[in-house]
ZADO-1210 file (C-alpha; in nm, 4 decimals, padded with zeros to 6 digits):
<atoms>
<atom x="00.5553" y="-01.5415" z="00.2178" code="MET" pos="1"/>
<atom x="00.6511" y="-01.3955" z="-00.1199" code="THR" pos="2"/>
<atom x="00.5985" y="-01.0305" z="-00.2045" code="SER" pos="3"/>
<atom x="00.3204" y="-01.1291" z="-00.4460" code="THR" pos="4"/>
<atom x="00.1398" y="-01.3268" z="-00.1745" code="GLU" pos="5"/>
<atom x="00.1827" y="-01.0400" z="00.0695" code="LYS" pos="6"/>
<atom x="00.0400" y="-00.7871" z="-00.1786" code="ALA" pos="7"/>
<atom x="-00.2537" y="-01.0175" z="-00.2529" code="GLU" pos="8"/>
<atom x="-00.3218" y="-01.0626" z="00.1197" code="ALA" pos="9"/>
<atom x="-00.3191" y="-00.6849" z="00.1725" code="ILE" pos="10"/>
<atom x="-00.5656" y="-00.6404" z="-00.1143" code="VAL" pos="11"/>
<atom x="-00.8019" y="-00.9052" z="00.0285" code="ARG" pos="12"/>
<atom x="-00.8020" y="-00.7475" z="00.3745" code="VAL" pos="13"/>
<atom x="-00.8453" y="-00.3969" z="00.2317" code="ALA" pos="14"/>
<atom x="-01.1431" y="-00.5197" z="00.0278" code="GLU" pos="15"/>
<atom x="-01.2965" y="-00.6710" z="00.3425" code="ASP" pos="16"/>
<atom x="-01.2468" y="-00.3359" z="00.5189" code="ALA" pos="17"/>
<atom x="-01.4381" y="-00.1598" z="00.2384" code="LYS" pos="18"/>
<atom x="-01.1364" y="00.0234" z="00.0949" code="ALA" pos="19"/>
<atom x="-01.2073" y="00.1809" z="-00.2415" code="GLU" pos="20"/>
<atom x="-01.0156" y="00.1896" z="-00.5720" code="ARG" pos="21"/>
<atom x="-00.7550" y="-00.0637" z="-00.4645" code="ILE" pos="22"/>
<atom x="-00.4645" y="-00.0814" z="-00.7052" code="GLU" pos="23"/>
<atom x="-00.1453" y="-00.2867" z="-00.7004" code="THR" pos="24"/>
<atom x="00.1568" y="-00.1336" z="-00.8715" code="LEU" pos="25"/>
<atom x="00.4444" y="-00.3601" z="-00.9717" code="ASP" pos="26"/>
<atom x="00.7547" y="-00.1450" z="-00.9188" code="VAL" pos="27"/>
<atom x="01.0216" y="-00.4178" z="-00.9296" code="ARG" pos="28"/>
<atom x="01.1805" y="-00.2822" z="-01.2476" code="GLU" pos="29"/>
<atom x="01.1601" y="00.0808" z="-01.1350" code="LYS" pos="30"/>
<atom x="01.3002" y="00.0905" z="-00.7810" code="THR" pos="31"/>
<atom x="01.4828" y="-00.1244" z="-00.5310" code="SER" pos="32"/>
<atom x="01.2791" y="-00.0029" z="-00.2327" code="ILE" pos="33"/>
<atom x="00.9905" y="-00.2472" z="-00.2851" code="ALA" pos="34"/>
<atom x="00.8417" y="-00.4988" z="-00.5250" code="ASP" pos="35"/>
<atom x="00.4839" y="-00.3699" z="-00.5016" code="PHE" pos="36"/>
<atom x="00.2914" y="-00.0662" z="-00.3879" code="PHE" pos="37"/>
<atom x="-00.0698" y="-00.1228" z="-00.2940" code="VAL" pos="38"/>
<atom x="-00.2759" y="00.1971" z="-00.2976" code="VAL" pos="39"/>
<atom x="-00.6342" y="00.2388" z="-00.1814" code="CYS" pos="40"/>
<atom x="-00.8785" y="00.5126" z="-00.0886" code="SER" pos="41"/>
<atom x="-01.0761" y="00.5597" z="00.2317" code="ALA" pos="42"/>
<atom x="-01.3754" y="00.7815" z="00.3037" code="ASN" pos="43"/>
<atom x="-01.2351" y="00.9673" z="00.6057" code="ASN" pos="44"/>
<atom x="-00.9579" y="00.9591" z="00.8674" code="ASP" pos="45"/>
<atom x="-01.1382" y="00.6991" z="01.0792" code="ARG" pos="46"/>
<atom x="-01.1760" y="00.4724" z="00.7751" code="HIS" pos="47"/>
<atom x="-00.8032" y="00.5165" z="00.6969" code="VAL" pos="48"/>
<atom x="-00.7180" y="00.4055" z="01.0519" code="SER" pos="49"/>
<atom x="-00.9614" y="00.1149" z="01.0460" code="ALA" pos="50"/>
<atom x="-00.8148" y="-00.0223" z="00.7220" code="ILE" pos="51"/>
<atom x="-00.4598" y="00.0116" z="00.8595" code="ALA" pos="52"/>
<atom x="-00.5517" y="-00.1645" z="01.1844" code="GLU" pos="53"/>
<atom x="-00.7253" y="-00.4469" z="01.0024" code="ARG" pos="54"/>
<atom x="-00.4366" y="-00.5020" z="00.7603" code="VAL" pos="55"/>
<atom x="-00.1797" y="-00.5017" z="01.0405" code="GLU" pos="56"/>
<atom x="-00.3847" y="-00.7488" z="01.2459" code="GLU" pos="57"/>
<atom x="-00.4483" y="-00.9912" z="00.9596" code="LYS" pos="58"/>
<atom x="-00.0948" y="-00.9823" z="00.8232" code="LEU" pos="59"/>
<atom x="00.0509" y="-01.0461" z="01.1694" code="ARG" pos="60"/>
<atom x="-00.1521" y="-01.3675" z="01.1659" code="GLN" pos="61"/>
<atom x="00.0374" y="-01.4537" z="00.8458" code="LEU" pos="62"/>
<atom x="00.3713" y="-01.3715" z="01.0136" code="ALA" pos="63"/>
<atom x="00.4160" y="-01.0447" z="00.8242" code="ALA" pos="64"/>
<atom x="00.4697" y="-00.7353" z="01.0338" code="ARG" pos="65"/>
<atom x="00.5169" y="-00.3820" z="00.9089" code="PRO" pos="66"/>
<atom x="00.8716" y="-00.2523" z="00.9488" code="LEU" pos="67"/>
<atom x="00.7154" y="00.0851" z="01.0201" code="ARG" pos="68"/>
<atom x="00.3884" y="00.2709" z="00.9897" code="THR" pos="69"/>
<atom x="00.3750" y="00.6436" z="00.9226" code="GLU" pos="70"/>
<atom x="00.1145" y="00.9166" z="00.8934" code="GLY" pos="71"/>
<atom x="-00.1466" y="00.8029" z="01.1416" code="GLU" pos="72"/>
<atom x="-00.4036" y="01.0787" z="01.1910" code="GLY" pos="73"/>
<atom x="-00.2968" y="01.2638" z="00.8754" code="SER" pos="74"/>
<atom x="-00.5410" y="01.1173" z="00.6232" code="GLY" pos="75"/>
<atom x="-00.2663" y="00.9045" z="00.4669" code="TRP" pos="76"/>
<atom x="-00.1127" y="00.5993" z="00.6293" code="VAL" pos="77"/>
<atom x="00.1912" y="00.4292" z="00.4812" code="LEU" pos="78"/>
<atom x="00.2662" y="00.0760" z="00.5985" code="MET" pos="79"/>
<atom x="00.6089" y="-00.0526" z="00.4988" code="ASP" pos="80"/>
<atom x="00.6187" y="-00.4322" z="00.4870" code="PHE" pos="81"/>
<atom x="00.9647" y="-00.4306" z="00.3283" code="GLY" pos="82"/>
<atom x="00.8922" y="-00.5721" z="-00.0142" code="ASP" pos="83"/>
<atom x="00.5385" y="-00.4289" z="-00.0211" code="VAL" pos="84"/>
<atom x="00.4418" y="-00.0721" z="00.0703" code="VAL" pos="85"/>
<atom x="00.0748" y="-00.0124" z="00.1453" code="PHE" pos="86"/>
<atom x="-00.0730" y="00.3383" z="00.1052" code="HIS" pos="87"/>
<atom x="-00.4170" y="00.4175" z="00.2482" code="ILE" pos="88"/>
<atom x="-00.5300" y="00.7660" z="00.1497" code="MET" pos="89"/>
<atom x="-00.8343" y="00.9870" z="00.1635" code="ARG" pos="90"/>
<atom x="-00.9502" y="01.0402" z="-00.1938" code="GLU" pos="91"/>
<atom x="-00.8534" y="01.4078" z="-00.2116" code="GLU" pos="92"/>
<atom x="-00.4946" y="01.3271" z="-00.1118" code="GLN" pos="93"/>
<atom x="-00.4814" y="01.0390" z="-00.3530" code="ARG" pos="94"/>
<atom x="-00.5855" y="01.2616" z="-00.6410" code="GLN" pos="95"/>
<atom x="-00.3357" y="01.5306" z="-00.5407" code="PHE" pos="96"/>
<atom x="-00.0313" y="01.3002" z="-00.5151" code="TYR" pos="97"/>
<atom x="-00.1419" y="01.0637" z="-00.7941" code="ASP" pos="98"/>
<atom x="00.1051" y="00.7870" z="-00.7090" code="LEU" pos="99"/>
<atom x="-00.0368" y="00.5616" z="-00.9774" code="GLU" pos="100"/>
<atom x="00.0537" y="00.7964" z="-01.2626" code="THR" pos="101"/>
<atom x="00.3932" y="00.8701" z="-01.1115" code="LEU" pos="102"/>
<atom x="00.4946" y="00.5044" z="-01.0851" code="TRP" pos="103"/>
<atom x="00.3289" y="00.3899" z="-01.4081" code="LYS" pos="104"/>
<atom x="00.5067" y="00.6536" z="-01.6163" code="THR" pos="105"/>
<atom x="00.8458" y="00.6224" z="-01.4472" code="LEU" pos="106"/>
<atom x="01.1009" y="00.4601" z="-01.6748" code="GLN" pos="107"/>
<atom x="01.2618" y="00.1291" z="-01.5898" code="ARG" pos="108"/>
<atom x="01.5822" y="00.1511" z="-01.3919" code="ASP" pos="109"/>
<atom x="01.8476" y="-00.0131" z="-01.6140" code="PRO" pos="110"/>
<atom x="02.0451" y="-00.1094" z="-01.3022" code="ASN" pos="111"/>
<atom x="01.7590" y="-00.3326" z="-01.1859" code="LEU" pos="112"/>
<atom x="01.7134" y="-00.5311" z="-01.5050" code="ILE" pos="113"/>
</atoms>
């Protein structure tokens, strides 16, 4: 499974789990840690957990397992699938950290081009 297919699968499952404001960030030219970040919002901690559980379950069926999952019970879960990092955040945390603006405004890394 390519990183693009993995990101698209995560988005589909997140949509099915009623995640809000789902955004895929292409970070291939900005960092070597991943190809894509997928960011979404959840209504509360239980919704964050439900989205994470659903994504993990569905992606395992596609032979993609997270290398690690962090932040459970904190209102922000990060699931590292290697080439795709999935962030599920309560809206207030998402606004505070504003990952989209950070990664969109970050300059290209000339060592990656």
